[in-house]
MDAnalysis code that builds the backbone (N, CA, C; Angstrom):
import MDAnalysis as mda
import numpy as np

u = mda.Universe.empty(456, n_residues=152, atom_resindex=np.repeat(np.arange(152), 3), trajectory=True)
u.add_TopologyAttr("name", ["N", "CA", "C"] * 152)
u.add_TopologyAttr("resid", np.arange(1, 153))
u.add_TopologyAttr("resname", ["MET", "THR", "ILE", "ASN", "LYS", "LYS", "ARG", "VAL", "LEU", "PHE", "LEU", "CYS", "THR", "GLY", "ASN", "SER", "CYS", "ARG", "SER", "GLN", "MET", "ALA", "GLU", "GLY", "LEU", "VAL", "ASN", "ARG", "PHE", "LEU", "GLY", "GLU", "MET", "TRP", "GLU", "ALA", "HIS", "SER", "ALA", "GLY", "THR", "ASP", "PRO", "ALA", "ARG", "TYR", "VAL", "HIS", "PRO", "LEU", "ALA", "VAL", "GLN", "ALA", "MET", "GLY", "GLU", "LEU", "GLY", "ILE", "ASP", "ILE", "SER", "GLY", "ARG", "ARG", "SER", "LYS", "PRO", "VAL", "ASP", "GLU", "PHE", "ARG", "ASP", "ALA", "ALA", "PHE", "ASP", "LEU", "VAL", "VAL", "THR", "VAL", "CYS", "ASP", "ASP", "ALA", "ALA", "GLU", "ASN", "CYS", "PRO", "ALA", "TRP", "LEU", "GLY", "GLN", "GLY", "ARG", "VAL", "ALA", "HIS", "ILE", "SER", "PHE", "PRO", "ASP", "PRO", "ALA", "ARG", "ALA", "THR", "GLY", "THR", "GLN", "ASP", "GLU", "ARG", "LEU", "ALA", "ALA", "PHE", "ARG", "ARG", "VAL", "ARG", "ASP", "GLU", "MET", "ARG", "GLY", "GLN", "VAL", "ILE", "GLY", "PHE", "LEU", "GLU", "LYS", "GLU", "ALA", "GLY", "ALA", "THR", "GLY", "GLN", "ASP", "LEU", "SER", "ALA", "VAL"])
u.atoms.positions = np.array([
    [0.862, -1.276, -0.069],
    [-0.115, -0.092, 0.012],
    [0.959, 1.375, 0.246],
    [0.472, 2.120, -0.911],
    [1.209, 3.508, -0.846],
    [0.838, 4.612, -0.195],
    [1.660, 5.000, 0.767],
    [0.460, 5.992, 1.373],
    [1.436, 7.663, 0.901],
    [0.414, 8.581, 0.755],
    [1.154, 9.751, 0.649],
    [1.275, 10.543, 1.841],
    [2.337, 10.995, 2.048],
    [2.793, 11.941, 3.046],
    [2.213, 12.926, 3.093],
    [1.702, 13.516, 4.439],
    [1.143, 14.564, 4.443],
    [2.086, 15.404, 4.965],
    [2.299, 16.976, 4.689],
    [3.041, 17.860, 5.080],
    [2.796, 18.873, 6.058],
    [3.578, 19.155, 7.116],
    [3.135, 19.935, 8.371],
    [4.737, 20.966, 8.531],
    [4.177, 22.001, 9.200],
    [5.346, 23.014, 8.977],
    [4.601, 23.756, 10.650],
    [5.993, 23.360, 11.343],
    [5.645, 23.819, 12.786],
    [6.512, 25.531, 12.889],
    [5.550, 26.284, 13.247],
    [6.015, 27.817, 13.145],
    [6.183, 28.353, 14.398],
    [7.113, 28.981, 14.795],
    [7.381, 29.629, 16.196],
    [7.935, 30.829, 15.682],
    [8.769, 31.687, 16.912],
    [9.119, 32.794, 16.567],
    [10.645, 32.712, 16.303],
    [11.303, 32.193, 16.937],
    [12.916, 31.941, 16.838],
    [13.233, 30.784, 15.959],
    [12.573, 29.769, 15.780],
    [12.691, 28.510, 15.419],
    [14.095, 27.946, 15.861],
    [14.474, 28.055, 17.279],
    [15.489, 27.419, 17.633],
    [15.434, 26.452, 18.819],
    [13.870, 26.380, 19.042],
    [13.888, 25.037, 20.123],
    [12.715, 24.538, 19.834],
    [11.349, 25.055, 20.231],
    [10.050, 24.385, 20.188],
    [9.915, 23.900, 18.583],
    [9.798, 24.801, 17.704],
    [9.614, 24.196, 16.322],
    [10.318, 23.424, 15.898],
    [11.818, 23.465, 16.212],
    [12.730, 22.458, 15.756],
    [12.775, 21.076, 16.245],
    [12.105, 21.085, 17.928],
    [11.901, 19.736, 18.117],
    [11.041, 19.069, 18.001],
    [9.739, 19.627, 17.423],
    [8.576, 19.311, 16.949],
    [8.809, 18.506, 15.622],
    [9.705, 19.217, 14.724],
    [9.957, 18.606, 13.501],
    [10.797, 17.407, 13.632],
    [11.844, 17.418, 14.439],
    [12.499, 15.950, 14.834],
    [11.633, 14.976, 15.295],
    [10.580, 15.303, 16.233],
    [10.109, 14.221, 16.854],
    [9.105, 13.675, 15.696],
    [8.505, 14.561, 14.602],
    [7.802, 14.170, 13.962],
    [8.366, 13.487, 12.915],
    [9.409, 13.789, 12.383],
    [10.215, 12.893, 11.421],
    [10.441, 11.720, 11.889],
    [11.068, 11.732, 13.039],
    [11.206, 10.383, 13.679],
    [10.247, 9.546, 14.114],
    [9.052, 9.980, 14.764],
    [8.137, 8.876, 15.343],
    [7.059, 8.576, 14.137],
    [6.584, 9.450, 13.057],
    [5.400, 9.638, 12.294],
    [5.898, 10.128, 10.778],
    [7.263, 9.775, 10.609],
    [8.030, 10.073, 8.992],
    [7.530, 9.166, 8.179],
    [6.621, 8.052, 8.462],
    [6.101, 7.551, 7.128],
    [4.634, 7.898, 6.775],
    [4.055, 8.989, 7.858],
    [2.876, 9.311, 7.449],
    [2.952, 10.910, 7.227],
    [4.119, 11.623, 7.751],
    [4.108, 12.987, 8.101],
    [5.599, 13.437, 7.334],
    [5.526, 14.517, 6.756],
    [6.965, 15.207, 6.264],
    [7.219, 16.735, 7.265],
    [7.735, 16.864, 8.247],
    [7.563, 17.778, 8.910],
    [8.900, 18.808, 8.577],
    [8.821, 20.023, 8.681],
    [9.438, 21.557, 8.495],
    [8.999, 22.209, 9.695],
    [10.131, 23.182, 10.133],
    [9.786, 24.112, 10.851],
    [10.784, 25.411, 10.614],
    [9.880, 26.717, 10.781],
    [10.395, 27.899, 10.656],
    [10.213, 28.850, 11.708],
    [10.833, 29.911, 11.596],
    [10.310, 30.878, 12.591],
    [9.929, 32.312, 11.942],
    [9.309, 33.422, 12.573],
    [8.847, 34.439, 12.081],
    [10.036, 35.570, 12.254],
    [10.879, 35.220, 13.307],
    [12.192, 36.178, 13.660],
    [13.253, 34.997, 13.833],
    [13.565, 34.419, 12.954],
    [14.715, 33.417, 13.151],
    [15.909, 33.633, 13.968],
    [16.344, 32.789, 15.205],
    [17.200, 33.080, 16.070],
    [18.516, 32.762, 15.127],
    [18.816, 32.459, 14.092],
    [19.832, 32.266, 13.618],
    [20.850, 31.018, 14.157],
    [20.222, 30.242, 14.880],
    [21.003, 29.064, 15.714],
    [19.980, 28.094, 16.100],
    [19.997, 27.045, 16.353],
    [19.514, 25.758, 17.017],
    [19.928, 25.771, 18.256],
    [19.063, 25.971, 19.214],
    [19.708, 25.952, 20.830],
    [20.220, 24.847, 21.254],
    [21.813, 24.773, 21.916],
    [22.229, 24.082, 22.248],
    [21.573, 22.824, 23.155],
    [20.768, 23.250, 24.010],
    [19.980, 22.543, 25.095],
    [18.828, 21.607, 24.208],
    [18.131, 22.154, 22.909],
    [17.307, 21.517, 22.161],
    [18.129, 20.399, 21.879],
    [19.359, 20.530, 21.319],
    [20.080, 19.741, 20.537],
    [20.192, 18.199, 21.441],
    [20.828, 18.823, 22.870],
    [20.927, 17.821, 23.925],
    [19.789, 17.218, 24.149],
    [18.865, 17.894, 24.435],
    [17.530, 17.082, 24.735],
    [16.961, 16.308, 23.923],
    [17.056, 16.595, 22.326],
    [16.605, 15.353, 21.548],
    [17.570, 14.226, 21.263],
    [18.903, 14.728, 21.322],
    [19.896, 13.729, 21.485],
    [19.392, 12.540, 22.283],
    [18.976, 12.819, 23.455],
    [18.684, 12.008, 24.429],
    [17.711, 10.773, 23.720],
    [16.944, 11.183, 23.022],
    [16.052, 10.274, 22.314],
    [16.609, 9.432, 21.021],
    [18.021, 10.050, 20.744],
    [18.486, 9.640, 19.533],
    [17.937, 10.160, 18.028],
    [17.593, 11.765, 18.467],
    [16.997, 12.307, 17.367],
    [18.367, 13.718, 17.227],
    [19.212, 13.572, 16.244],
    [19.879, 14.836, 16.013],
    [19.552, 15.763, 15.153],
    [19.301, 16.641, 15.837],
    [19.264, 18.064, 14.866],
    [20.279, 18.833, 15.188],
    [21.346, 18.507, 15.527],
    [22.430, 19.408, 15.462],
    [23.056, 20.075, 14.188],
    [22.603, 19.537, 13.183],
    [22.974, 20.074, 11.723],
    [21.913, 21.089, 11.162],
    [20.849, 21.140, 11.940],
    [19.755, 22.186, 11.416],
    [20.148, 23.500, 11.423],
    [19.431, 24.178, 11.070],
    [19.537, 26.035, 10.852],
    [18.117, 26.343, 11.260],
    [18.338, 27.522, 11.724],
    [16.893, 28.352, 12.095],
    [16.769, 28.966, 10.690],
    [15.422, 28.741, 10.112],
    [15.122, 29.243, 9.106],
    [13.735, 30.235, 9.084],
    [13.853, 31.213, 8.245],
    [12.547, 32.266, 8.098],
    [11.415, 31.410, 7.497],
    [10.399, 31.880, 8.073],
    [9.199, 31.404, 7.367],
    [8.870, 31.725, 5.831],
    [9.391, 32.819, 5.421],
    [9.438, 33.391, 3.988],
    [9.530, 31.949, 3.094],
    [10.924, 31.349, 3.367],
    [11.349, 30.122, 2.922],
    [10.296, 29.503, 2.421],
    [9.007, 28.894, 3.205],
    [8.005, 28.392, 3.080],
    [6.880, 28.730, 2.422],
    [6.738, 30.060, 2.089],
    [5.490, 30.891, 2.012],
    [4.771, 30.427, 0.906],
    [5.593, 30.047, -0.077],
    [4.814, 29.375, -1.398],
    [4.717, 27.620, -1.523],
    [5.083, 27.127, -0.456],
    [5.100, 25.668, -0.185],
    [3.437, 25.175, 0.181],
    [3.106, 24.243, -0.316],
    [1.838, 23.688, -0.119],
    [2.003, 22.713, 1.580],
    [1.289, 22.880, 2.376],
    [1.288, 22.079, 3.677],
    [-0.109, 22.047, 3.892],
    [-0.344, 20.464, 4.171],
    [-1.654, 19.951, 4.776],
    [-2.089, 20.826, 6.230],
    [-1.287, 21.054, 6.897],
    [-1.296, 21.567, 8.231],
    [-0.188, 22.440, 8.607],
    [-0.364, 23.301, 9.357],
    [0.676, 24.357, 9.872],
    [0.490, 24.546, 11.410],
    [1.212, 24.153, 12.226],
    [1.152, 24.187, 13.660],
    [1.973, 25.144, 14.203],
    [1.397, 26.262, 15.153],
    [2.119, 27.083, 15.859],
    [2.231, 26.754, 17.024],
    [3.347, 26.887, 17.650],
    [3.933, 26.350, 18.927],
    [4.227, 26.956, 19.814],
    [4.337, 28.588, 19.639],
    [4.653, 29.481, 20.579],
    [3.414, 29.769, 21.655],
    [3.886, 29.923, 22.707],
    [3.209, 29.989, 23.844],
    [2.091, 31.039, 23.572],
    [2.253, 32.238, 23.258],
    [1.257, 33.158, 22.948],
    [1.249, 33.353, 21.137],
    [0.347, 32.595, 20.750],
    [0.448, 32.461, 19.347],
    [-0.159, 33.977, 18.759],
    [-0.985, 34.777, 19.437],
    [-1.331, 36.020, 18.762],
    [-0.374, 36.863, 18.721],
    [0.619, 36.872, 19.969],
    [1.634, 37.894, 19.836],
    [2.673, 37.491, 18.913],
    [3.321, 36.280, 19.336],
    [4.429, 35.940, 18.774],
    [4.257, 35.371, 17.507],
    [3.384, 34.592, 17.392],
    [3.585, 34.048, 15.920],
    [2.054, 34.362, 14.873],
    [2.370, 35.503, 14.295],
    [1.475, 36.306, 13.435],
    [0.578, 34.905, 12.507],
    [-0.210, 35.472, 12.028],
    [-1.190, 34.902, 11.050],
    [-0.439, 34.238, 9.672],
    [-0.674, 32.866, 9.454],
    [0.133, 32.018, 8.448],
    [-0.623, 32.540, 7.202],
    [0.169, 33.023, 6.296],
    [-0.622, 33.239, 5.062],
    [-0.419, 32.367, 3.663],
    [0.257, 31.570, 4.021],
    [0.459, 30.328, 3.217],
    [-0.585, 29.365, 3.045],
    [-0.723, 28.513, 1.930],
    [-1.440, 27.283, 2.146],
    [-1.273, 26.092, 3.324],
    [-2.357, 25.673, 3.583],
    [-2.633, 24.757, 4.825],
    [-3.343, 25.372, 6.122],
    [-3.991, 24.398, 6.860],
    [-4.809, 24.704, 7.635],
    [-4.086, 24.924, 8.898],
    [-4.726, 25.715, 9.767],
    [-3.622, 26.230, 10.957],
    [-4.007, 25.883, 12.161],
    [-3.295, 25.113, 12.936],
    [-3.826, 24.685, 14.261],
    [-2.858, 25.359, 15.169],
    [-3.105, 25.424, 16.610],
    [-2.001, 26.108, 17.548],
    [-1.964, 25.199, 18.408],
    [-0.748, 24.835, 19.211],
    [-0.870, 23.922, 20.401],
    [0.462, 24.454, 21.071],
    [-0.139, 25.000, 22.213],
    [1.001, 25.862, 23.142],
    [2.241, 25.343, 23.779],
    [3.334, 25.978, 24.015],
    [4.121, 25.016, 24.715],
    [5.125, 26.286, 25.681],
    [5.548, 26.307, 26.741],
    [6.314, 27.297, 27.161],
    [7.643, 27.237, 26.215],
    [8.318, 28.528, 26.424],
    [9.692, 28.675, 25.543],
    [10.754, 28.328, 26.775],
    [11.249, 26.769, 26.431],
    [12.506, 26.277, 27.404],
    [13.832, 27.587, 27.160],
    [13.827, 28.089, 26.102],
    [14.914, 28.966, 26.255],
    [14.703, 29.996, 27.285],
    [13.706, 30.291, 27.844],
    [13.499, 31.310, 28.802],
    [13.677, 30.913, 30.227],
    [14.107, 29.582, 30.064],
    [14.186, 28.882, 31.543],
    [15.657, 29.540, 32.364],
    [15.586, 29.250, 33.480],
    [16.648, 29.884, 34.537],
    [17.034, 29.143, 35.279],
    [18.290, 29.424, 35.952],
    [18.944, 28.587, 37.086],
    [20.093, 27.799, 36.367],
    [20.572, 26.600, 37.215],
    [21.319, 25.887, 36.378],
    [21.527, 24.977, 35.228],
    [22.634, 24.999, 34.926],
    [22.598, 24.249, 33.460],
    [21.498, 22.928, 33.607],
    [21.619, 22.397, 34.563],
    [20.864, 21.217, 34.969],
    [19.219, 21.350, 34.890],
    [18.959, 22.769, 35.465],
    [17.649, 23.075, 35.742],
    [17.235, 23.597, 34.341],
    [17.884, 24.165, 33.408],
    [17.556, 24.611, 32.071],
    [17.492, 23.390, 31.252],
    [18.311, 22.471, 31.116],
    [18.195, 21.639, 30.636],
    [16.686, 20.558, 30.752],
    [16.337, 20.609, 32.065],
    [15.092, 19.642, 32.672],
    [14.145, 20.463, 31.985],
    [13.863, 21.866, 31.709],
    [12.816, 22.650, 31.082],
    [12.772, 22.186, 29.550],
    [13.915, 21.816, 29.253],
    [13.843, 21.610, 27.539],
    [13.438, 19.910, 27.614],
    [13.692, 19.193, 28.514],
    [12.988, 17.698, 28.451],
    [11.756, 17.713, 28.829],
    [11.141, 19.039, 29.458],
    [9.718, 18.889, 29.806],
    [9.051, 19.275, 28.561],
    [9.532, 20.019, 27.834],
    [8.644, 20.449, 26.808],
    [8.877, 19.808, 25.798],
    [10.020, 19.054, 25.276],
    [10.207, 17.772, 24.284],
    [9.381, 16.622, 24.848],
    [9.075, 16.338, 25.981],
    [8.286, 15.179, 26.681],
    [6.633, 15.663, 26.209],
    [6.299, 16.745, 26.443],
    [5.201, 17.430, 26.321],
    [4.785, 17.392, 24.936],
    [5.684, 17.888, 24.066],
    [5.545, 17.792, 22.609],
    [5.216, 16.535, 22.031],
    [5.995, 15.402, 22.636],
    [6.016, 14.190, 22.008],
    [4.885, 13.846, 22.552],
    [3.796, 13.835, 23.190],
    [2.758, 13.054, 23.734],
    [1.688, 13.971, 22.864],
    [1.576, 15.610, 23.158],
    [0.703, 16.016, 22.236],
    [0.844, 16.633, 21.017],
    [1.842, 16.914, 20.450],
    [2.048, 16.663, 18.764],
    [1.650, 15.420, 18.031],
    [2.385, 14.749, 18.527],
    [2.334, 13.226, 17.848],
    [0.934, 12.480, 17.882],
    [0.278, 12.783, 19.288],
    [-1.042, 12.635, 19.505],
    [-1.990, 13.234, 18.247],
    [-1.809, 14.522, 18.290],
    [-2.510, 15.252, 17.638],
    [-2.481, 14.793, 16.058],
    [-1.144, 14.668, 15.671],
    [-0.861, 14.214, 14.146],
    [-1.822, 12.932, 13.903],
    [-1.193, 11.905, 14.995],
    [-2.243, 10.812, 14.802],
    [-3.581, 10.848, 14.463],
    [-4.125, 11.748, 15.227],
    [-5.672, 11.744, 14.937],
    [-5.883, 12.629, 13.649],
    [-4.947, 13.567, 13.401],
    [-5.300, 14.263, 11.995],
    [-5.237, 13.035, 10.875],
    [-4.182, 11.823, 11.131],
    [-4.042, 10.945, 9.986],
    [-5.158, 9.949, 9.906],
    [-5.657, 9.690, 11.116],
    [-7.089, 8.857, 11.256],
    [-8.193, 9.812, 10.622],
    [-8.313, 11.078, 10.744],
    [-9.258, 11.616, 9.931],
    [-9.324, 11.531, 8.729],
    [-7.990, 11.380, 8.226],
    [-7.826, 11.398, 6.525],
    [-7.864, 9.817, 6.129],
    [-8.002, 8.591, 7.276],
    [-8.261, 7.635, 6.841],
    [-6.509, 6.813, 6.548],
    [-5.268, 7.418, 7.105],
    [-4.347, 6.924, 7.022],
    [-4.206, 5.893, 8.081],
    [-3.415, 4.851, 7.593],
    [-2.927, 3.554, 9.027],
    [-1.874, 3.712, 9.324],
    [-1.903, 4.302, 10.635],
    [-0.704, 4.552, 11.629],
    [-0.178, 2.975, 12.689],
    [-0.836, 2.063, 12.245],
    [-0.589, 0.735, 12.762],
    [0.922, 0.361, 12.759],
    [1.775, 0.531, 11.605],
    [3.011, 0.658, 11.352],
    [3.835, 1.422, 12.184],
    [3.374, 2.383, 12.713],
    [4.309, 3.523, 13.425],
    [4.733, 2.799, 14.789],
])
């Protein structure tokens, strides 16, 4: 059976943490059904080292990624655009390209304070929340379109 992959864009402000982690999670755990990308409305120009570390703990290497501006994807067709900013109205303006828009709010782990371990713990929490919420959401979306996720 041939399955056409759905395309999802994760949109955030800086594209250094949350959207990068969501992209990595989806491509790893739902890569047979979804092709994930990420971008930022005001790219940070780097991927946060603690995001790289937290994802590496799951065997997902995002160290070679770059922070991308949303304009790179403006003409691309997406089935779904998911904003992951904590305050979408303020930080993630309306998506003007193709694709239905959804919002799943996550706190910005880059704003965590404290020791290195405490800051890493914040990245892990967001990563784990994303793994549950984003993967669950996309599984439901695929189910609504008749895709079989039993092989995932």
